[in-house]
N, C-alpha and C positions, 0 to 999 in steps of 0.2 A: 767594285763592280758598278757599272753604269746602271742608272734607273731605266726600266723599260719605257718605251714610248709607243703610242698607238701607231699602227700601220696606216699610212695616209691613203685614203681612197676618196678623191674629190667628189663632193655632192653638189651637183649643179642646181639643186633646188634651194640651196642656202646662199646668203650673201657672200661676196668675196671677202669681206672683212666685217668684224663686229667690235663695237666699243663696249668694254666691260666697265660698268659704273660700280666701283668697289665700295661697299657699304659696311665692311667689317669694323672699322674703327668707331663708327657711330651706331648703326643698327645692330652690329654684331656684339658690341660690348654693353649696350644700354640695359640689357636684361640680366646681366651677371649678378649673382648674389653677393659677391665681394667687389670692392672697388679696385680697379687696376690702376697702379700708380701712373701719374702723368708722364714720367720718363719712359715707361714701358709703352704707353700709347703712342708717344712721339716716335719711338724707335720702330714700332709696328708700322706706322705710316711710311717711314724712311725705307724699311725693308720691302714693303709692298711696291713703292715707287721703284726701288732697285730691281724688283722682279719684272718690271715693265708695265705695271698698271698705271695708265695715264690719268684717269679720273678717280679720285679717292675722296669720299665724303668723310671728313675728319672728325666732326664732333657736332654737338647740338647746344644752342643757347636757350634751352628750356629752363624753367624755374628749377633750381637744384633741389627744392623740396619734393618735387614730383619724380625727378630722375637723378638721384644723387650720384649715380655712376658716372655722369657726365658734368658734374659740378665744376670740374677743373678746365673748362673749355679754353679760357684765356691763357691758362698756364701751358696747356698742350700747344696752342698756336704759338705762344712765345718761344717754346722750345724748338719749334719747327722753323721759325723765322720765315724766310721767303718760300721755303718748301711747303708751308701751310697756307699760302695765299694764292690768288689767281683764280681764273675761271675753271680750272680743273681740280680745285680743292673746295667744293661746296660745304656749307654748314647748314644745319637745320635751324630755322627760326620760327617759333610758334606765333609771334605777335610783334608789335612795334618795339616793345622793350627788348626782345631778343634781337631784332634788327639793329637797334641802337648799339648793343654790345658787339654785334658782328661788324658793324661799320667802324667802331672804335678799334677793333682788332685788325682792321685793314683787309678783310676778306674780299674776294672778287666774285663770289657766287653764293647764292643762298637757295634754300628750299623751304616751302611751306607744306604742311601735312594735314590734308583734309580727309573727310570720310564720305563714303557713298551712302551711309545709313545713319539714321537719327540716333539710334542707341549708342553706337560707337562714338559718334560726334560728342554726345553727352559725357560718355565715360572718359574719352581722351582729352577733350577740350573744354568740357563743362559748358557746352553751347550747342544749339541746334545746328543743323547743316546751314540754314539761312544765316544764322548769327556768325558761324565760322567764316563763311564767304565774305560777310561784311567786315570781319576782323582782318582777313587776308588782303582786302582791296588796298588799303593804304600801305601795307607792307610791300606788296608787289609794285605799286606806283612809286614809292620812295626808292626802292631798290633799283628799279629801272632808271629813275632819274639820276641815281648815283653811278650808273654805268655797270651795274652788276648783272650777271646772268642769273635767271630765276627758273627754278624747277617747281612744278606742282605735283605733289604726291596725292593720290586718291586711294585710300585704304578700303578694305571690305568690298572690292570690286566683283568678287566671285562667290561670296557667301559671308554670312555674319553669324557668330555663335549665339546671338540672342534673337535675331530676326529670321534666321534661316536663309533660304535662297533670296538673292537680291535681283530684281528684274533688270535686265540689260538696259531697258529704256531709262530706268532710274539712274543707273551708273553713268550712262551717256550724258544725261542732263547735268549731273553734278560736274562731270569732266568738262563739258562745254562751258559752263559758267565759270569754272576755275580758270580755264584757258583764256576766256574772254577778258579776264582781269589783266592779262599781259604776260603770262608765263611763257618762257621759251620752250619748255619741254614738259611733257606729262609722263608720270610714272604710274602704271596700273598695278596696284597691289593686291595679290592674293594672300591676304594677311593670315588666314587660317589654313591655307594650302588645299582647299577643296576643289579648285578649278580642274577642268578637264579640257582635252584638245578641242572638242566641238564648241565649248563655251568660249575659248580663246578666239576662235575664228569669228564667232557671232559678235563678240564685243568689239573686235577690231573693225568689223564691217559696219557696226552701228556708229562707231566714232568717225569712220570715213564718211558716212552719210551726212554728218553734221559739219564736215570740213576739217576734222582733226585727222590728218593723214599720218601714215606710219613713220614718216621722217621726223615727226615731232613727238613720237611715243617711245618710251622705254617700258620694259616689263620687269616685274618684281614678284617672283614666285617663292613661296615657302614650301618646304618639302615634307610637310606633315604626313601626307598620304603617298609619298614617293612619286609625285607627279611633276615636280618642278622642272626637271630637265626635259621631259616630253612636252610640257606646255611651252617651254622656252623655244624649243625647236619648231613647234607649230607657229609661234609668233614670228620667228625668223623666216619661215617659209611664206609668210604673208608680207614680208618686206621690212619688218622691224630690224634695226641694227644696233640698238642700245639695250643691254641686259644688265640688270642689277644682280649682284652676287656678293657673297661674303666669304672671305678667306677662311677655310676650315669649316664652312657651313655653320658659323656662329650665328646667333641672333634669336630674336623673338620679339614680343611686344609686352611691355609692362601692364597693359590694360586689356589684353586678350590672351588669357593663359593657354588657350588652345593653339596659339601661334608658336610653333616650334621653329627650328633653324631655317635660315635662308638657303637658297640654292648655293652649294659650295662652289667657290670660284674654280677650284682645282677640277671638280667634276665637269664643269662647263668647259674649261680649257681642254681637258682630255678629249671631250666629244668634238669640239671645234677643230682641234689640231688634227684629229683623225679624219675629219671631213674636208681638210684643206682650207679651212677658213682662218684668215689672219687675225690675230688678237694682239700681237706684239708682246705676249707674256711668256716669260721663261718658266716653264712648269717646274723644273727642278728647284729654282730659287723660290718659287711660290710655295711649294711643298715644305721646303726647309723653314720658311717664314711661319707657316701655319703650325708646324711641329714645335717651333720655338714658342709661339703664343700658347699652344696647348700646355706646354710645360709651365708657363706662368699661371695658367688657369687651374692647373692641377688635375687635368683629366684628358683622355684621348680626344683627338679631333673627330667630330661627327662625319667629316668628309670620307667617302669610301676610297677615293683616290689617295688621299693622304695616308689612310690606314694601310692600303695595299702597298704603297711605295715605301713606307717606313716600318712596316711590320708591327705597327702599334695595335 
């Protein structure tokens, strides 16, 4: 029996096409209690690519003492060979040491991960926001000089578990300063999933007012309160065309326990397919990939679409 598909009813308020920035292999696996073998991680990337996902963040060159789940970054990229390199296979680098490792591995794109709030900057990077930006400056400069594409993540854009609501003006200022370093793209992170539609509109308007236009912005919503998909659609209606998502709804943050899973790539693809928006993703192949990974993790996939289509 064929898997059901959404009935296509084109939505003129959405972009014609959307780029899905798949974060499952990095953000999705970094919070697992057990370490997934490098061979499984590499096969995960291959299967995601085979399902039509063009941009896949493969791993992180963070100190393995802090994120042991990703201590095998070089091994994973070695197993992927050319499939793990290029501008469509970014890796996260926290500092210049991480960049050194990434350059030695021959990657073509990197990302730095900052915070809109002081408390999370301290917990995640052991630095203030100001000190974090100073640490990122040579990373971005060197990466650009080497011809790499660079992404800048800003976490806690919609709320912080220690500080509570985060003023939009504060988020905009951190984003502006990070992009002024030379990043090609900005990812707005709702790390604990508290954002709502009106908040999304206001933040994007604030960024536009300082010259950070929607063509340079991606959105990264966690689904803690079930708002990830509605917030994503709100951003798309503002003109954003890059969406972070994790296959199977995997993910979280080691330093913010209230950060539950990412927006599930399957749930996003189902919604966009139904709206007539092109993603290039084969939903059947993606669901099969997430079910396969759920088997390796020993638990059902959090994605509603995966569960509906597999009966899990």
